[in-house]
Structures are given as C-alpha cells and as structure tokens.
N, C-alpha and C positions, 0 to 999 in steps of 0.2 A: 144794284145793291140797295138795301134799305137806308133810310135816314138814320144817322146816329142821334142818340138821345143825350141830352145834357141833364145830369142830376145835380140837385142842390147839394152842396158840400155839407157833410154831417159835422156836428159839433164834436170836439174831443170828449171822451167819457168824463173827464174831470169837470166839465162844464154842466153836465146834466143836472146836478143838484143845486146849481147856483141860480135860484129864482130871485132876482132882486125885486124888492117891494118898492112900489112907487112912493115918492115923498108925499103925495096927496093922501094916499091910503094910510101911510105911517102916521101922519098928523092926526087922522081920525082915530086910529087904533091906540095911540099913546094917550089920547084924551079919555079912553075907556078904563085906564088903569088908575086906581086910587092912591097913587104915590104923592108925596108932598115935595115941595121945593127943597126941603132939608134932607130928604132921604138920599141914601147912596144907591144909585141905579147903575146897573151894568147891562150893556148890550153884549151878550155872550156869543154871538155869531154875527159880527157886524158887517161882514163882507167888505170889500175894498171901498164901497161907496159910503159906508157908515151912516146910513140914512136914519136908523132908529137912534143911534148915539147922538147924531146932530140935532135931533128933534126932542130930546129930553129937556124938560123945562127945569133944569137944575144944573148947577156948576159942579155938584158932587156926583161925578159920573166917571165911568171907565168903560173900556171895551175889550173884547177878546176876538181874535180872528186868526185862525190857524195859518192862513196865507201870509200873515204879518208877524209870524213867530210868537203869537200870544194865544196859546192853546187853552181853551176853556177848561179842559179836563186836568190841567195843571194849576188852575186858578183855585186858591183856597182861602180867600179873604171872606169874612162875613159881610153880607150886603143886605140892604133892605129889599130891593127888587131886582129881578132879572127880567128884561123885556127884549124879545127878538123874534126873528123868523129863522129858526134853526134848520139845518139840513134834514129833510124829512126822513131819510133812512136812519137818522140818529136821534129822532125825537125822544124816544124813551130814555136814552142815555143822557140827553140834555135835561129832561125833566127830573130824572133821578138825581143827577148831580146838583142841579139848582135847589132841589128840596132839602139838600143837606147843608146848604150855605145861606139861604134866604131867611131873613127874620120876619118879613111881612108877606112876601109873595113873589110870584113870577107869572108872566103872561107871554104866551107863545102863539105864533101862527102855526096851525096844524093842517095837514092835508086830511082827506077822508081816511086814508089808511092809517095815518098817525093817530087820528082821533079813535079809530077802532082798536088801536094797540093799547088803549087804556082799559085793560081787562079788570074784572073785579079784584083779582089778586094785586095788580099794580095800584089800583085806587085805594085798596086797603093799606098798602105800604105807605102811600102818601098820607092817608088819614092818620096812621100811627105816628107820622112825623108832624101832625097838626095841620096838614093842608087839605083844603076842599076846593072843588070847582065852584066858583061863585058866579061866573057868567060865561056864556058862550055866544059869540057874535059871528053870524054866518055872512060870508061875502063872496062875490065873484070877481075874478080878474080876467078880462077878456083874453089876454095872451097866455094865461095858464089854463090847464085843463081841469074842469070839475069845480066843486065847491071847496071853499077853504073856511077855516074856523079860527077865530082869535079866542083862545081859552085863557081865562084868568083864574089862577089858583091863589087863595088867600089863607093865611095862617089863622087858626082859631076863629073862623067864620063859619056860618051855616052853609051846608052844601045845597046846591040846586038839584042834585041827582041822588038816587039811591041805587043799590045793586044787591043782588043775592050772591052770597058766597057759596062756594062749592061747585061741583060739576054734576050736572043732572043727566 
C-alpha cells in the first residue's frame, strides 16, 4: 500500500477575510493620514487586535468591530476620520458608508480587487459627496498575496486622479 499523506488543516471560511495588519505597518500608515490630535477618529473594522485604534495619536477615538457586537453599518455618529483595514469583499460598502459620515476623510487598506472596484460611477458618487482620492500608497506584506494600497480620501481637496464617465 502507498504512504498516506498529511494535509495542512484549512482555516474555517470565517477566517479568510481576517488579514490582521502588523503594528509596524499600521504605525507607518497612520502617519500618512492628515488628522489632528483633536479630530474624532474611528477604526471602523478594528479586528480583535484593534491595532489601528491603538495607534491613533488622539484620545478622541472609537472603534467598530462586528465580532465585538459593534457593527459599523449601524454606526451613525458624525466623525472627522475613519481609518482601517476593512474586509476586502465589503470595501465599497465601507467606503460608501464612511463617505456619508466623515467630515474630513477616510483612509483604508485596499486589495487590488478593492481598488479596481472604484469605478468611475462610484468615484463620481464620492465626488458628489465632496470626497476625492488625495494619495495612494502601495505596499507589500510578505504573508499576504499581491500588492496592497493605502488610499486616502479627503473632503474638499484636489483629486490625484481623473476618469471618463460613461461606457464606451
């Protein structure tokens, strides 16, 4: 008889979207956001490790985390900034909701697919709400697959990109 093979145990489906960001990377990303120490900043997908929340340089902060019964989509307080690494399959939903509550901006980690989901139609929706992409920072994380992007959206600022509306 042949040898039996041992296979690595697969992670449960619920863990697939939980890519925790290292604290070293979070510290660098948070420095790229032009929030002030007096701004109200919310980590809207904190994860159990709350790494973004714990690295905001303000005491005026809050977090949301569905696993801790604080659902971002039930959060309705006006804030200055949202900063987080949202679940990639829900990125547009996070961006859309954040753009209805933020007074200054939001900054999210996006995967390549999440970045590509920012269609001209969706960018126009954000522009009509006053938000523009003001910076995109590209980075790699060895244990994640592919390139990742830290995208900063600011209210009433000049966009770094343009697009053509319509379908050709």
